[in-house]
TORTOR-736720 format. One record per atom (N, C-alpha, C): x, y, z; residue in one letter. Coordinates in steps of 0.02 Angstrom, whole numbers, plus 32768, in hexadecimal, padded with zeros to 4 digits. Each point is the difference from the previous one (the first is absolute). Layout:
BEGIN
XYZa
...
END
This chain:
BEGIN
80297FC17FFDm
7FDB80438005m
802A80378002m
7FE880387FD8q
802B80327FF2q
7FFD80308044q
80378016801Dp
7FFF802F8032p
7FDF80417FEEp
7FE480238030e
7FD680397FF3e
8033803D801Ce
7FFE80357FD0h
802A803E800Fh
7FD180298029h
801D801E8032h
7FD9803E802Ah
8029803D7FF4h
7FE1802D7FEBa
801F80477FF9a
7FFA8023804Fa
8030802B8008q
8002801F803Cq
7FC48032800Eq
7FE6800C8038p
7FCB8030800Cp
801480457FDEp
7FD580257FE1g
800D803B7FECg
801F80057FB6g
800A7FCA7FE7s
802F7FF07FC4s
7FD07FF77FC1s
7FBE7FF5800Dq
7FD47FEB7FCCq
7FF1803F7FD8q
7FF97FFF7FC2p
7FEA80377FD2p
7FB6800A800Ap
7FED803C8009g
7FBE80188005g
7FE67FF58046g
80337FE98030g
7FEF80028048g
7FFA80458018g
7FFE80058045w
7FF1803E801Fw
804080218011w
8004803F7FE9g
803880258015g
80457FF37FDAg
7FF87FDD7FC4g
803F7FF27FDCg
7FF17FEC7FBAg
802C80127FD4g
80017FE07FBFg
7FCA802F7FCEg
7FFB7FDA7FC3q
7FD580217FCBq
7FB380018014q
7FDC80287FE2p
7FBA7FFE8001p
7FE47FBD7FEDp
7FC47FF08017n
7FE17FC27FE6n
7FFD7FFD7FB6n
80067FC97FE6g
7FF57FF87FBAg
803480167FD2g
803580228022q
803A801C7FD1q
803B7FDB8005q
80217FF37FC5p
80407FD38005p
8034802B8018p
803B7FE48013a
803A8023801Ba
8018802C7FCDa
801E8039801Ba
801F80327FCDa
80317FE27FD9a
800280107FBAp
80387FE77FD4p
8041801C800Fp
80397FD47FFBh
803E80178008h
80257FF17FC7h
801780327FD6n
80287FF27FC0n
7FD07FDA7FD4n
7FC980087FFEg
7FCB7FD87FD3g
7FEC7FC48018g
80107FED803Dq
7FF67FC08026q
7FCC800D803Dq
7FD17FC9800Cp
7FDF80128042p
80357FEE8031p
7FFD80308035a
802D7FF6803Aa
7FE37FBF8022a
80367FE18021m
7FF07FC28027m
80337FFA8038m
7FDF7FE98035s
802C7FFC803Es
7FF17FB58024s
80227FF28034s
7FF27FC78022s
7FBD8009801Fs
7FE480338012t
7FC5800C8017t
7FC580117FD5t
80137FFE7FC0g
7FD080077FC8g
7FEC804F7FF6g
8027802C801Dq
7FF3804F7FFFq
803C80207FFAq
7FFD80317FC9g
803F802D8001g
8006802D8032g
803780208012g
800780308033g
80477FFD8018g
800C8020803Cs
803A80028023s
80257FBE8005s
7FD37FCD800Fg
801E7FBC8010g
800B7FDD7FC2g
7FFE80187FC4m
7FFC7FD97FC1m
80437FE57FF1m
80027FBC7FF1v
803B7FE27FE6v
7FF77FF37FB6v
80387FEA7FE9q
80007FF57FAFq
7FE07FBC7FF9q
7FD77FFD7FCAp
7FE47FB97FEEp
80337FD97FDEp
7FEA7FC17FF6p
80277FD67FD7p
8004801C7FBAp
803B7FF37FD4p
801080287FC3p
7FC97FE67FCFp
7FD47FC5800Bv
7FCD7FF87FC9v
7FC08006801Bv
7FFD8024803Af
7FBB8002801Af
7FF6803A802Bf
7FCF802D7FF7p
7FBF7FFA7FD3p
8013800A7FBBp
7FCA7FFB7FD9p
800680077FBAp
8015803D7FE3p
802280017FC4q
8019803A7FDDq
7FBF80257FDDq
7FD380178026v
7FC280197FE9v
7FF3804C8021v
7FFA80357FCDd
7FF0803D801Fd
7FB38005800Cd
7FED800A803Ep
7FB4800A8005p
7FDD80337FDCp
802980327FEDr
7FE5803C7FDBr
7FF77FF17FB7r
80197FC97FE5t
7FFA7FEE7FC4t
7FD67FBF7FF7t
7FE87FE38032s
7FDD7FBD8007s
7FBB7FFF7FF2s
7FE0803F7FE8g
7FC080067FF3g
7FE37FD97FD0g
7FB880077FECa
7FDE7FD27FD1a
801F800F7FC0a
801780417FEFh
801880127FB4h
80497FFB7FFCh
801E7FE88033a
804D7FFF7FFEa
80157FC47FCBa
803A80147FDDs
800D7FC77FCEs
80227FC78024s
7FEB7FC37FF4p
80197FC68025p
804E7FEA7FEEp
80247FFA802Es
804F7FF07FE2s
800C7FC28019s
80287FDD7FE4a
80137FBF8015a
80278004803Ca
7FEB7FD8803Dp
802180008040p
80457FE87FF6p
8030801B802Bp
80417FE78005p
80007FBC8013p
80367FE07FE3s
80057FAD800Fs
800D7FFC804Cs
7FE67FD5801Ca
800B7FEC8047a
80307FC98007a
802280038036p
802E7FC68004p
7FE17FC3800Ap
80287FCA8003s
7FDC7FBB800Bs
7FE67FFC803Fs
7FC67FDC7FFFs
7FD07FFE803Es
80207FD58035s
7FFD801F803Fs
800A7FDA8035s
7FD17FE8802Es
7FC780097FE1r
7FBE7FED8028r
7FFC7FB7800Fr
7FF57FED8041a
7FF67FB8801Aa
7FCE7FE27FD5a
800F7FBD7FECa
7FC67FE07FE1a
7FCE7FE88030a
7FC080137FE4v
7FC27FF08023v
7FD77FC57FD6v
7FF77FC98016p
7FD97FCA7FDBp
7FC4801D7FE2p
7FF87FF97FC0g
7FBE80167FE2g
800380437FE6g
80348023800Ay
800780477FF1y
803A80097FCBy
800080237FCCp
803880097FD6p
803580328023p
80367FFB7FF0s
8038801D801Fs
800780467FD6s
7FE4800D7FC5g
7FF580467FE3g
7FC8801B8008g
7FE7802D7FCBp
7FC080298009p
7FC77FC88010p
7FD58018801Ba
7FC07FC8800Ca
7FD47FF27FC9a
800480297FCEa
7FDA7FFE7FC3a
8018801C7FC7a
80007FD87FBEp
801F80297FCDp
7FE980447FEDp
8021802A7FDDa
7FEA803E7FEEa
7FCD7FFD7FC7a
7FC38028800Ae
7FCC7FFD7FCBe
7FFF80427FDEe
7FF17FFA7FB8e
7FFF80367FDFe
7FC580308012e
80098044800Bg
7FCE802B801Dg
7FF37FF38047g
802B7FDE8026a
7FF27FF58045a
8005803E8031a
8020803A7FE2g
800B8031802Bg
7FBC8027800Eg
80068033802Ft
7FC6802A800Bt
7FEE802F7FC8t
7FC380167FF4g
7FEC802E7FCEg
7FF2803A801Dg
7FE080307FE5s
7FF2804A8011s
7FBF7FF78028s
7FFC801C802Dl
7FC680098036l
7FCF80397FDFl
7FC47FEF7FFBp
7FCE80387FE5p
7FFF803A8033p
7FEA80347FE4s
7FF7803D802Fs
7FD27FF6803As
800A802B8031r
7FCB7FFC8035r
7FB780047FEEr
7FF380297FCEe
7FBC80047FECe
7FEA7FBF7FDDe
802C7FE27FD9a
7FF07FC47FDDa
7FFA7FC4803Ca
80218007802Cl
7FFC7FD28037l
7FBA8005802Al
7FF180418007r
7FC0800A8022r
7FC77FE67FD5r
800380067FC3r
7FC87FEB7FCFr
80007FB28007r
80367FE47FFEe
800C7FB28002e
7FDF7FEB8043e
801580248039a
7FEB7FEF8039a
7FB2800B800Aa
7FE6802F7FE1r
7FB880078009r
7FDF7FC77FD0r
80117FF77FD0a
7FE77FC27FD2a
80047FC18026a
80377FF2801Ba
80047FC38031a
7FCE80038038a
80048036801Es
7FCB800A8038s
7FBD7FF57FFAs
7FE5801B7FBEs
7FBB7FFC7FF0s
7FF27FB17FF2s
80357FDA7FEBr
7FE97FB77FF4r
80037FDA8046r
801F801B802Ar
80097FDB804Dr
7FDF80218032r
7FDD80337FF2g
7FD78027803Ag
802D80258027g
803A801C7FEAa
802F802E802Ca
7FFE80467FD9a
802080298024g
800980417FE3g
8015802F803Ag
7FEF80457FFAd
802380338029d
7FDD7FF3803Fd
7FBF7FE68000a
7FE67FED8044a
80327FD6802Da
80227FDB7FDEd
802C7FCE802Cd
803780308027d
801C80327FD9v
80338020801Cv
7FE88032803Bv
7FBE80167FF6e
7FE3802A803Ae
7FED7FD38040e
7FE87FC77FF1r
7FEE7FD3803Fr
80487FE28020r
802B7FF27FDAa
80477FE78010a
801D80358027a
800380467FF0g
8017802F8027g
7FEB800C8046g
7FBC7FF88004v
7FE080088043v
80127FC0802Cv
80077FC97FE8l
800D7FC68029l
804D8003800Cl
8024800E7FD3l
8048800B8011l
8012803C8033l
7FDE80327FF9k
800C802A8034k
7FF17FF08041k
7FC67FD9800Ba
7FF07FE78042a
80357FDA8016a
80237FD07FDDv
80367FD78010v
804080268017v
800B80357FD1a
803E80288017a
7FF88029803Ea
7FBE8016800Bd
7FF0801F8045d
80117FDC8039d
7FE67FC07FFFi
800C7FD68034i
804B7FEC800Ai
801B7FF27FC9f
80537FF18006f
80278034801Df
7FF0803F7FE8s
80208038801Ds
8007800A804As
7FC57FE6801Eq
7FF580018045q
80327FE18028q
801C7FBF7FE5r
80277FD88023r
80467FFD7FE5r
800B80107FC6v
80427FF97FDCv
801880407FE6v
8034801C8015v
801C803D7FEBv
80317FF77FC2v
7FED80307FCEg
802D7FF47FC6g
7FEC7FC37FD0g
803C7FDD7FEEq
7FF87FC07FDAq
7FC980017FCFq
800080347FDAe
7FCF80057FC9e
80077FC47FCCe
803A7FEE7FF6q
800F7FCB7FCDq
7FEB7FC08020q
80027FF68039l
7FE77FBE8027l
7FB67FFA7FFAl
7FDD803D800Br
7FB780057FFDr
7FE87FF07FB4r
802680217FD3t
7FF77FF27FB3t
7FFE7FB77FF4t
80397FE18014a
800D7FBD7FF6a
7FC97FCF801Fa
7FF18011803Cl
7FC97FDA8024l
7FB87FFF7FE1l
7FF4803D7FECv
7FBC800E7FE2v
80057FE07FB2v
803380077FE5t
80087FE47FBBt
7FFA7FB67FFFt
801D7FDB8030s
7FFB7FB9800As
7FB97FF0800As
7FE180238035l
7FB97FF0800Fl
7FDA80037FBBl
800280357FE1m
7FDA80137FC0m
800E7FCB7FC9m
803D7FDD8003s
80177FCF7FCAs
7FEF7FBE8019s
7FDD7FF1802Fs
7FF57FC0801Es
803E7FD9800Fs
803280238016g
80467FDF8009g
80128000804Eg
80367FE08006h
80237FF98045h
803E802C7FFDh
80178019803Fi
803C80278002i
802D7FF18036i
804180007FF4l
80337FF0802El
8025803E801El
80028015803Dl
802380318015l
80417FEF801Fl
803480217FF7e
803D7FF08021e
802380458011e
80187FF8803Bs
802B8038801Bs
80197FEB8046s
8029802A801Dv
80197FF58042v
7FC980078030v
800E7FED803Ep
7FC38009802Cp
7FF6804B8017p
7FC0800D800Cg
7FEC80408012g
7FEE80347FCDg
7FF17FE57FC7l
7FEB802F7FC3l
7FB47FFD7FF0l
7FD57FE8802Ea
7FC080007FF9a
7FDF7FCF7FD1a
80247FC47FF4k
7FE17FCF7FCBk
7FC57FE7801Fk
7FFD7FEA803Et
7FC17FDD8021t
7FC6803B8009t
802080348010t
7FCA8040800Ct
7FE1800D7FBFt
802B80007FCAa
7FDC80127FBFa
7FCE7FCC7FE8a
80157FBF8009a
7FCC7FCD7FF0a
7FC48002802Ba
8005800B8044q
7FC280008026q
7FD9803B7FEEq
802280447FF4t
7FD480367FEAt
7FDC7FF27FB8t
80217FDE7FD3l
7FDE7FF67FBFl
7FC07FD48017l
800B7FCF802Ba
7FC67FDB8018a
7FC38022801Aa
801480338029s
7FD5802B8021s
7FD380297FCDs
802980117FCDa
7FDD80267FCBa
7FC57FD57FD6a
800B7FC28003v
7FCF7FD17FE3v
7FD67FDD8032v
7FBA80047FFCs
7FE07FE28033s
7FF97FB87FF8s
80267FDA7FF4g
80097FB77FFAg
801F7FDA803Ag
80067FC67FFEs
80237FCF803As
804F80147FF5s
801D7FFD8037f
804C800F8002f
801A7FC88031f
80307FE07FF2r
802C7FCE8025r
804880087FFDr
801D80008036r
8049800B800Cr
80247FC4800Fr
802F7FDE7FE1i
80217FC08010i
80518014800Ei
800B7FEE8035q
804B80138016q
80237FBA7FEFq
802D7FFC7FCEc
80237FC87FE0c
80407FF4802Ec
80017FC38017t
803C7FE78028t
80137FBD7FE4t
80407FE88010p
800D7FC27FE7p
7FDB7FBE8010p
7FDB80078038d
7FD77FCD8012d
7FB480007FEAd
7FF580327FD3l
7FBC80077FECl
7FF77FD27FC8l
7FC27FD38001m
7FED7FD17FD7m
7FCE800E7FCEm
7FFC7FDE7FCBp
7FCC80177FC9p
7FBB7FF8801Ep
7FEA7FD58029n
7FC98001801Dn
7FE4803E8027n
8037801A801Bd
7FF980498027d
7FEA802E7FD3d
800E7FFF7FBAi
7FE880317FD4i
7FC77FEE7FDCi
7FFB7FC67FE6v
7FC47FEC7FDAv
7FC27FEB8020v
80117FDF803Eg
7FC97FE68028g
80087FB38000g
7FD17FE0802Ct
80097FBB8011t
7FBB7FDE8011t
80047FC18005q
7FBF7FDD8018q
80087FEB8047q
7FCA80118025i
7FFD7FED8045i
7FC87FCC8013i
80137FD28026l
7FCE7FCD8018l
7FD180178035l
7FBE7FFD7FEFn
7FD4801A803An
7FEA7FC28028n
80217FFF8038s
7FED7FCC802Cs
7FBD7FE48014s
7FD7802F7FFDs
7FBA7FF68016s
7FD57FE07FC8s
801780137FC1t
7FD97FDF7FC4t
802C7FCB7FDDt
80407FFE800Bg
80307FD17FDDg
800C80137FB7g
7FE980417FECe
8009801A7FB9e
804080338002e
801A7FFE7FC5m
8035802F7FF9m
7FE580497FDFm
80178031801Ft
7FE7803A7FE6t
8042802D7FEEt
7FF4802D7FCCt
803780287FE7t
80038045801Bt
804080068018q
800980468020q
802B80297FCAq
7FE580347FDDl
802780277FCDl
803880278021l
803380007FE2g
803C80278015g
7FFA804A7FF8g
802C802A801Bp
800380487FF3p
800780187FBCp
801E7FD27FD2v
7FFF80177FB6v
7FBF80137FE2v
7FCF7FE48021h
7FBE80127FE7h
7FE5803F8019h
801E80377FDFa
7FED8043800Fa
800A802A7FC0a
7FDF80377FFEn
800D802C7FC3n
804780197FFDn
801880178037i
804880197FFDi
802C7FD5803Ai
80367FE97FEAv
80217FCD8028v
8050801F8006v
8016800E8038l
80408019800Bl
802A7FCB801Fl
80387FED7FD4l
802D7FD18012l
803B801C801Cl
800E80118040d
80338023801Ed
80457FCF7FFDd
802E801C7FE5e
80467FE68000e
7FF37FB57FE2e
7FEB80017FC1i
7FF07FBE7FD9i
803E7FD58003i
803F80247FF2n
803C7FD57FF8n
80137FDD803En
7FDB80098038r
800C7FD4803Ar
7FDB7FC18004r
7FD07FF37FD9s
7FDC7FC07FF6s
802D7FCD7FD9s
7FEB7FC1800As
80247FD27FDDs
7FEA7FF67FB6s
80287FE07FDCa
7FE97FFB7FBEa
7FBB7FD67FF3a
7FFD7FD6802Dk
7FBB7FD68002k
7FC180318010k
8013802E8027t
7FC78026800Et
7FF8803B7FCFt
803480137FDEq
7FFB802B7FC8q
7FDD7FE77FC6q
80077FC17FFAs
7FE57FDC7FBEs
7FBE7FFB8010s
7FE38001803Da
7FB17FFE8010a
7FE280407FE2a
8023803C7FFBm
7FE980387FE5m
7FF880027FB7m
80227FD77FDDl
7FFF80047FB9l
7FBD7FF87FE3l
7FDA7FC8801Ce
7FC07FF17FE2e
7FC78038800Ee
801080238042a
7FD280328014a
800C80467FD6a
803E80107FECm
801780317FE1m
7FF27FFE7FB1m
7FFF7FC17FE7q
7FFC7FFA7FB4q
7FB87FED7FF4q
7FE97FCA8023e
7FBD7FE87FECe
7FCA80168028e
800D802A8033r
7FD780228032r
7FCF7FCA801Fr
801B7FCE8012q
7FD97FC88027q
80307FDE8026q
7FE57FD68033t
802A7FDD802Et
7FDE7FB87FFCt
802A7FCD8009s
7FE47FBA8001s
80117FE3804Fs
7FBD7FEF8019i
800B7FE58046i
7FDB7FBB7FFDi
80227FC98013g
7FE07FBA8000g
7FDE7FED7FC0g
802180117FC7g
7FE17FF87FC4g
7FD1802B7FE5g
7FE680338027v
7FCE80297FF1v
801980427FEDv
7FE5801F7FC0v
801D80437FEDv
7FD88036801Bv
801F802D801Fy
7FDE803C8024y
8014803F7FD8y
7FD880217FDCp
8011803D7FE0p
801180388038p
802B80297FEAl
80108040802Bl
7FCF80347FF0l
7FF7802F802Fp
7FD1803A7FF8p
8017802A7FC7p
7FD080277FDAh
801180337FD5h
7FF18045801Ch
803180337FF6p
80457FFA7FE9p
802B7FE18030p
80387FE77FE0f
80337FDB8028f
804B80227FF6f
802380148030m
8040801B7FF4m
802B7FEB803Dm
80407FEC7FECv
80347FF68028v
8035802F800Bv
8008801E803Dl
803D802C800Al
80307FDD802Fl
80337FFB7FE3a
803A7FE18026a
80408025800Da
80187FFB8038t
803E80288011t
80397FCF800Dt
8041801B7FF7q
803D7FE08014q
803A8032800Aq
802B7FE88031n
803980238016n
80387FEB7FD9n
802280337FD4p
80417FE57FD9p
803B80028026p
80098019803Di
803F7FFE8026i
800B7FC8802Ci
7FD17FDB8015e
80097FCF8033e
7FEF7FBA7FDBe
80307FD67FF5e
80007FC17FDEe
7FF87FC4802De
80108001803De
7FFB7FCB802Ee
7FBD7FE5800Be
7FF07FCD7FF0g
7FBC7FE0800Cg
7FD580187FCDg
8015800C7FC3t
7FD180187FCBt
80077FCD7FC6t
7FDB80057FCFy
7FFB7FCF7FC6y
7FF0802B7FC8y
802E7FFA7FCEv
7FF2802D7FC0v
7FC77FE37FDFv
7FD580387FE8l
7FBD7FE77FDCl
80127FE07FBDl
7FDD7FC97FEBp
80137FDA7FC7p
7FEB803A7FC4p
801F7FF47FC7e
7FF580347FC2e
7FB97FF27FEDe
7FDF7FC58003a
7FBA7FF87FF1a
7FCF802A8022a
801380068049q
7FD480258025q
8011804E7FFAq
804580157FF8m
8002803E7FEFm
7FE180227FC5m
7FFA7FCD7FD0d
7FDD80177FBEd
7FB880068008d
7FDE7FE78038r
7FBB80088010r
7FF380488017r
802D80228017f
7FFD803E8018f
7FFE80397FC4f
7FC680238000l
7FFE802D7FC8l
803380318008l
8017801A803Em
80348032800Am
80287FED8039m
8041801D8004k
80237FF9803Ck
8018804D800Ek
7FEF80218031e
800C803C800De
80368002803De
8037802B7FEFv
803A8008802Dv
7FF780468025v
7FEF7FFB8040l
7FF6803E802Al
803E801F8011l
800D80438000t
803F80238013t
7FED802B8037t
8033801F8024y
7FFB802D8034y
7FD7803A7FECy
7FD08022802Ep
7FE080367FF1p
802A803F8001p
7FE980327FE7r
802080427FF6r
8002801F8054r
80318027800Cp
8003801F8040p
7FC280218013p
7FDF802B7FD7s
7FBC801C8012s
7FC87FCC800Cs
80057FD07FDDe
7FC87FC78008e
80117FDF804Ce
803D7FF5800Fe
800D7FE2803Ce
7FF4802B8039e
800A80467FF8a
7FE880308034a
7FB57FFB8001a
7FE27FFC7FD4d
7FB17FFC8003d
7FE77FC4801Ed
80247FC57FF9v
7FF87FCC802Bv
8004800F8049v
803480148010l
800D8015804Cl
7FC7802B8022l
7FEF80347FCBd
7FCA8031801Dd
7FBE7FD7800Cd
7FF07FD67FC6r
7FC37FDA800Fr
7FFA7FD3803Er
803B7FE28012i
800C7FD48037i
7FF5802C8046i
801C80338000s
8001802B8038s
7FBD801F800As
7FD480137FCAn
7FBF80248005n
7FCA7FBD8008n
80197FC57FFFg
7FCF7FC78003g
7FD67FF87FC3g
8015801C7FC8t
7FD27FF77FC7t
7FF47FBC7FE7t
803A7FD68007f
7FFD7FBF7FEDf
7FCB7FD2802Cf
7FF6801A8040d
7FD77FDC802Ad
7FB380077FEEd
7FF980317FE3q
7FB680127FE7q
7FEA7FD07FC8q
7FBC7FFB800Bp
7FDF7FCF7FCCp
800980267FBFp
7FFB7FD07FCCv
800580147FBDv
7FBA80167FE9v
800180427FE5t
7FC780237FE5t
7FF97FF27FBAt
7FBC7FFE7FE5g
7FF47FF47FBBg
7FE17FBF7FF1g
7FDA7FF87FD9r
7FD37FCA7FEBr
802C7FD17FD5r
80157FC4800Fp
80297FD37FD6p
7FC97FEC7FBEp
80217FED7FCEi
7FDE7FE57FC3i
7FF17FBD8008i
7FCC7FE47FE7s
7FE27FBD8008s
80327FD17FCFs
7FF27FC0800Ct
801B7FCD7FD6t
7FE580067FB7t
7FC280127FFCd
7FD980077FB7d
802980387FE3d
801480378026d
801F803A7FDAd
80497FE07FE8d
801C7FDC802Av
80467FE67FE9v
7FF67FD47FC2v
7FC87FD27FFAe
7FFE7FD77FC7e
7FEC802F7FC6e
7FDB803D8007w
7FF8802A7FCAw
803480227FE9w
802C8016802Dl
804A80167FE7l
80207FD07FDBl
800E7FC18016q
801D7FD97FD3q
7FDB7FF17FBCq
7FC180027FF6r
7FDF7FFC7FC2r
8010803B7FDAr
80018041801Aa
800380377FE1a
804F80077FECa
802E7FE88020a
80467FFF7FEAa
80047FD17FC5a
7FE67FCF8000e
80007FCE7FCDe
7FE380277FB3e
7FCF80298010r
7FDF801C7FC4r
802780387FE6r
803E8014801Fv
802780397FE8v
801F7FE57FBCv
7FFD802C7FCAy
80147FF27FC0y
80537FFD7FFFy
80117FC87FDBv
80527FF87FFAv
7FFE7FF67FACv
802280387FE8d
80137FFD7FB7d
802D7FBF7FE9d
7FEF7FEB7FC9p
80347FCC7FEEp
804380187FF5p
8017803F7FFBv
804680108001v
80177FFE8047v
7FD3800A8035i
801A7FF88047i
800A7FB9800Di
7FDC7FD37FE6k
80097FBB800Dk
803C7FE77FDAk
8014801C7FC7q
803C7FE87FE6q
803D801D8024q
7FFC803D801Ey
8032801C8024y
80097FD48045y
7FC87FE58016i
800B7FD68040i
802A7FC27FECi
7FE77FE27FCAv
80207FC17FE4v
804A80077FF0v
8011803E7FE3a
8044800D7FECa
8025800C8048a
7FE480188032l
802C800E803Dl
800B7FB0801Dl
7FCC7FDB7FFFi
800A7FB98021i
802F7FD97FE3i
7FFE80017FAEn
802B7FD37FDAn
804D8026800An
8007803E800Et
8043801F8009t
801D7FE68042t
7FD57FF88035s
801D7FE18039s
80177FBC7FF8s
7FEF7FE47FCEr
80147FB47FF1r
803D80057FD4r
801780387FE1g
803C7FF67FD7g
7FE280157FBAg
7FC480037FF9g
7FEA80117FB3g
7FE480477FFEg
7FC280077FE0g
7FE480427FF7g
8019801B7FC0g
7FE8803F7FF0p
801780247FC8p
8045801B7FFFp
8019800F8037r
803E80148013r
80217FE3803Br
801E7FC77FEDp
80157FD48040p
803C80278020p
80017FFD8049v
803280208025v
803C7FDF7FFDv
803380137FEAp
80437FDB7FFFp
80197FF4804Ap
80137FC58002g
801E7FEC804Ag
7FC57FF18031g
7FC17FF87FE8l
7FD07FF4802Dl
80047FBB8020l
80197FD37FD2d
7FFF7FBB8016d
803A7FF6803Ed
8030802B8002r
802B7FFE803Dr
7FDC80168045r
7FC8802C7FF5q
7FE1800D8043q
7FB87FDD800Eq
7FE47FE97FCAv
7FBC7FDF800Ev
80037FBE7FE8v
7FF27FCE802Cr
7FFC7FBA7FF4r
7FC17FEA7FE1r
7FC8801C801Av
7FBA7FF67FE6v
7FE0803E7FFDv
7FE8800D7FC9g
7FD680447FFEg
7FBB7FF18015g
7FCE80397FEFa
7FC47FFD801Da
7FCB7FC97FD3a
7FDB7FE68025s
7FCE7FCE7FE3s
7FC6802A7FDDs
7FD77FDE7FD8p
7FC380207FE7p
7FD980218031p
7FFA7FDB8046r
7FE7801A802Er
800B80548014r
8043800A7FF6g
801B8041800Dg
7FDF802F7FCBg
7FF67FF17FBFg
7FE0802E7FD2g
7FB78009800Fg
7FD97FCB801Ai
7FBB8008800Fi
7FFB80348047i
80357FF7802Ba
80068031803Ea
800D80427FE7a
802C800B7FD2l
800A803D7FDFl
7FCA80267FEDl
7FD27FE17FDCm
7FC680147FDAm
7FC880148034m
7FF77FCE8033k
7FCA8006802Dk
801680418032k
804180068011v
800E80348027v
7FF880417FDCv
801880067FC4a
7FF2803B7FD5a
7FB380127FFDa
7FDD7FCE7FF8q
7FB480197FFFq
7FEB801E803Cq
80157FDF803Ea
7FED80188040a
801C804B8007a
80417FFF7FEDv
801F804A800Cv
7FDA80337FD3v
7FEF7FED7FBFa
7FD980397FDEa
7FBE80078019a
7FD67FD8801Al
7FC680108026l
800B80278037l
80347FFB802Cq
8011802C8030q
801680427FE9q
801980087FC9e
801380417FE6e
7FC980257FD8e
7FBE7FDE8006g
7FCB80217FE0g
7FFB7FF37FB2g
801A7FC97FE4r
7FFE7FF47FBFr
7FDE7FBD7FEEr
7FDD7FFB7FC4t
7FE67FC17FE6t
80297FE17FD3t
803980097FFDy
80347FE67FCDy
804880008021y
802A7FCF7FE7v
803D7FFA8018v
803980237FD5v
802B80288020i
803B80247FD7i
80447FD9801Bi
8034800C7FDCp
803F7FE28017p
801780138049p
7FF280348014d
801280178045d
7FDC7FCF8035d
7FC47FE97FF4d
7FE67FD5802Dd
80257FBA800Ad
801C7FEF7FC2v
80207FC08000v
8049800E8028v
8019803A7FFCr
8044800D8022r
7FF9800C8049r
7FC980188010l
7FF980148044l
80177FD7803Al
7FE87FC38002l
80087FCD802El
802A7FC87FEBl
802780097FCFr
802A7FD27FDAr
802D7FDC8032r
801B80218031h
80377FDD8031h
7FD37FCD8029h
7FBE8013800Eg
7FDB7FD88034g
7FEA7FBD7FDAg
7FF280087FBAv
7FE57FCD7FDFv
80387FCE7FE7v
803680187FF2l
803A7FD17FE5l
80367FF3802Bl
80098021803Ar
80427FEF8025r
80077FB9801Dr
7FC37FE88010h
80027FBA8018h
7FF27FCD7FCBh
7FFB800D7FBEr
7FF57FD37FCEr
80447FF97FDAr
8037801A800Cl
803D7FFB7FE1l
80307FD8802Al
80137FC97FEEv
80307FD98027v
8047800F7FDFv
802880218030l
803E80147FEEl
80357FCC8002l
803C800E7FDCt
80367FD08003t
80248008803Et
802E7FCE8010y
80278006803Cy
8030803A7FF5y
801A800A7FC3d
8027803F7FF3d
7FE1803C8010d
7FC3800F7FECa
7FD7803A8013a
7FFE800B804Da
7FED7FC6801Fl
7FFF80048043l
803D80108020l
80347FE07FECa
803F800E8024a
801780417FF5a
7FEC80297FC0d
801580457FF3d
7FD18031801Cd
7FCB7FE88023g
7FD4802D801Cg
7FD580267FCFg
7FEE7FDE7FC8v
7FD180247FD0v
7FBD7FFE8011v
7FDE80338001a
7FBD7FFC8020a
7FCB7FF67FC6a
7FCD7FDC800Fp
7FD37FF37FC4p
7FDC803D7FE9p
7FF88031802Be
7FE780427FE7e
803180257FC9e
80407FF27FFEa
8026801B7FD0a
7FF57FD87FC0a
7FFA7FBD8006i
7FF77FDB7FC8i
7FBB80167FDCi
7FD0800A8029i
7FBC80127FE4i
800580417FDAi
802180378022d
8005803A7FD8d
80297FFC7FC4d
802F7FD27FFFa
80247FF47FC1a
7FD77FE57FC6a
7FDA7FCF8018i
7FCE7FE07FD5i
7FC980397FE7i
7FE6802A8025f
7FD280337FEAf
802280327FD3f
804380178014a
802080287FD0a
800B7FDD7FBFa
800B7FCA7FFBa
80157FDE7FBDa
7FC37FF87FD5a
7FBA7FF68016v
7FCA7FF77FDEv
7FEB80437FE5v
7FF580087FC5p
7FE080417FE9p
7FBE8001801Fp
7FF180468017t
7FBF8015801Dt
7FD280177FC9t
7FC47FDF7FFBp
7FD4800E7FCEp
7FE8804B8008p
END
């Protein structure tokens, strides 16, 4: 199993108080995207390997830039993976690059036409805005700052996906998950993962009724609308595997009987990257089931001072004000996000990004095989599209633009790239590789 790289707190691009704005690649340096061991250019930037990132100027990588033959890459050092080719994941196809995206007005017309066929429209945007504002108001009462975290949580909820939160202790991972649950008037369960936690403790078990002599089924805490798995990497592999059926199939099996999980259903898992004793690395199959992996960083000094003020004033001890949205509202938000129009050019753009992560794409990244052992799966492309649809609806649009795809790119892809041992030894952050991939693929 491939070890997982953990970047240091405060080093993630798009995080709080450091780096580039969300959705923006690192600034070019001599015509190349800047890259450092933390995935972000700056005072701590170190020189990248000579063949990585790609020799692509982001200023000329638009839809109308003339394609040029990529420089020849050195021989591959990618470790062999059974069933996967050592070179590009797929042969190049004629016309496989991204085309020109229609104008905003043309996208609006296409979105209206698609909306009329599916019963969506501007009314979706208005109702979604009211519901999302109610969630944001409740969230701000318990969590200070962390706007990107709120966006990631709400986006995962709207996309019917699960999210993995990673940070050092004390950065409000559990608080954020509990606050999101309080903003939704559904059932909420918290499971504290430990090495002795058994699968039956999560999914449920059968109990003998001594008075009747019959077996009765006791459903476990996973049967809830929102489930918080605190410190998921402390549970054993046997227990983690019990969550796979719940996360993917949205059901559990107890005594040969299948019990469907309630709708909506969302798993929020947390893990601590700095303490490895008594922990178990999540298998790649389970990591891929998470729609997003969000890495939290330290708050800004002003936000940290606000936390101290609220504690001294007793604000956090007061009940949460505001009416939470219902589970019916959540399901409506999920259907509304699915109705957001995605132009075929945007879909081609997403496919090109995913194929580039595997060593192919319209403009392969030279030397990528020295850094990435296995690229993103088709599930990664599906996640990019669904997240972009949810982001577009939050921005008040009924259609997707490339900025929606780029906004949460790190959260969607950072846990789907399996890095080589060379990349792990050199301290190459997955965020830097993701930025290089997005810089190489022409933006429609």
